C-alpha positions in Angstrom: 0.0 0.0 -0.2 1.1 3.5 -1.1 2.0 6.0 1.6 -0.9 8.4 1.6 1.3 11.1 2.9 3.6 11.3 0.0 3.9 14.8 -1.4 3.4 14.6 -5.2 5.2 16.3 -8.1 2.6 17.0 -10.7 3.3 18.4 -14.1 0.5 20.1 -16.3 1.9 20.7 -19.6 1.1 20.7 -23.5 0.0 23.1 -26.1 -3.7 23.1 -25.2 -5.5 25.5 -22.9 -6.1 24.4 -19.2 -2.8 24.1 -17.5 -3.3 27.0 -15.1 -7.1 26.2 -14.8 -6.4 22.8 -13.6 -3.7 24.0 -11.1 -6.3 26.4 -9.7 -8.9 23.6 -9.4 -6.3 21.7 -7.3 -5.8 24.7 -5.5 -9.3 25.2 -4.7 -9.7 21.6 -3.7 -6.9 21.9 -1.3 -8.3 25.0 0.2 -11.7 23.2 0.6 -9.9 20.8 2.8 -8.2 23.7 5.1 -4.8 23.4 3.6 -2.4 26.2 2.9 -1.4 27.0 -0.6 1.1 29.2 -2.5 0.5 29.9 -6.1 3.5 31.4 -7.7 3.2 32.8 -11.1 6.3 33.2 -13.4 5.3 34.9 -16.5 2.0 36.7 -15.9 2.5 40.3 -15.7 0.5 43.3 -14.1 -2.6 42.9 -16.1 -5.8 42.2 -14.1 -7.3 38.7 -14.3 -10.0 37.0 -12.2 -7.5 34.7 -10.2 -6.2 37.7 -8.4 -9.7 38.8 -7.2 -10.5 35.4 -6.0 -7.1 34.7 -4.2 -8.0 37.9 -2.1 -11.1 36.0 -0.6 -8.7 33.2 0.7 -6.4 35.6 2.6 -4.4 34.0 5.1 -4.9 30.4 3.6 -3.9 31.2 -0.1 -0.6 33.3 -0.9 -0.8 34.3 -4.5 2.2 35.7 -6.1 2.7 37.3 -9.8 6.5 37.4 -10.2 6.8 38.0 -13.8 6.6 41.2 -16.1 4.3 39.8 -18.8 4.5 37.5 -21.7 8.4 36.8 -22.3 8.2 35.9 -25.8 7.1 39.6 -26.4 9.7 41.2 -24.1 10.9 44.4 -24.6 14.0 43.8 -22.1 14.8 40.1 -21.9 17.5 40.7 -19.5 15.1 42.3 -17.2 12.8 39.3 -17.8 15.5 36.9 -16.8 16.5 39.0 -13.6 12.7 38.9 -12.6 12.4 35.2 -13.4 15.4 34.5 -11.3 14.1 36.4 -8.4 10.8 34.8 -8.8 12.6 31.4 -8.7 14.7 32.4 -5.5 11.4 33.3 -3.8 10.0 30.0 -4.8 12.9 28.1 -3.4 12.5 30.0 -0.1 8.6 29.2 0.1 9.5 25.5 -0.7 12.2 25.3 1.7 10.0 27.0 4.6 7.5 24.1 4.3 4.4 26.3 5.2 2.2 25.1 2.5 0.6 21.9 1.8 0.8 22.7 -1.9 2.9 24.9 -3.9 2.1 25.6 -7.4 5.0 27.0 -10.0 2.9 28.3 -12.7 4.4 28.6 -16.0 7.8 27.6 -14.5 8.6 25.3 -17.7 9.2 28.7 -19.6 12.0 29.6 -17.4 13.8 26.3 -18.4 12.7 26.7 -22.1 14.2 30.0 -22.1 17.2 29.1 -20.3 16.8 31.3 -17.5 17.0 28.6 -14.9 18.8 25.3 -15.3 16.4 22.3 -14.9 18.7 20.4 -12.8 18.7 23.2 -10.0 14.6 22.8 -10.1 15.1 19.1 -9.6 17.6 19.6 -6.8 15.1 21.8 -5.0 12.2 19.7 -5.6 14.2 16.5 -4.3 15.2 18.2 -1.1 11.7 19.3 -0.2 9.6 18.0 2.8 8.4 14.5 1.2 4.6 15.4 2.3 4.5 18.9 0.2 2.8 18.7 -3.0 4.3 20.9 -6.1 2.5 21.5 -9.2 4.5 22.8 -12.3 2.6 24.2 -15.2 3.6 25.5 -18.7 4.2 24.2 -22.3 7.1 22.0 -23.4 7.9 20.5 -20.0 11.6 19.2 -20.0 11.9 15.6 -20.2 13.7 15.6 -17.0 10.7 17.3 -15.2 8.3 15.0 -16.7 10.6 11.8 -15.6 10.7 13.1 -12.0 7.1 13.8 -11.8 4.4 11.4 -10.0 1.7 12.6 -12.2 1.9 14.3 -15.7 -0.9 15.6 -17.6 -0.6 16.8 -21.1 -3.3 19.3 -22.5 -3.5 18.9 -26.0 -5.3 21.5 -28.3 -7.9 20.1 -30.6 -9.9 23.3 -31.2 -9.5 26.8 -29.9 -11.8 29.9 -30.3 -8.8 31.9 -31.1 -8.3 30.2 -34.3 -11.8 31.2 -35.4 -10.9 35.0 -34.5 -12.6 34.9 -31.0 -10.4 37.0 -28.6 -9.6 36.1 -25.1 -12.8 36.6 -22.9 -12.8 37.8 -19.2 -13.8 34.9 -17.1 -12.5 32.3 -19.7 -9.1 33.2 -20.3 -8.4 35.6 -17.8 
């Protein structure tokens, strides 16, 4: 029988929509059981979206941090993006090491590896040193094979059809 107290490493990846949404669903499930959650977003910038408003309602139980400057692939200063990403990663390492949260979500962390801002080996070292009961979720496209191999659960979101392809722009309450 498996140890029911094992902290899982979960990766939500792929080109389809739903990675962050799945992580938020898991966040609210954990909150519903009275667990503390830390949700760290590495890419999203200062624009307003619904998750931030909802997070305020769980003050004290949900720590929600936006650590990025926006969409890195549209950057006006990649060096600044790299510095912000590294600062965000240092913050995440501290949160993981403090072990005050049942669940830590590292939203869009895969992009930091893809854009060579953080080495995957460093991420794996931090994750393997965490408390063995702490759950971690990593989201983002193109998850590194080493992350996938280390994970206990990997879900790939595969786009079959998306409204953007039909000219429908992102909508409040659906995409943000």
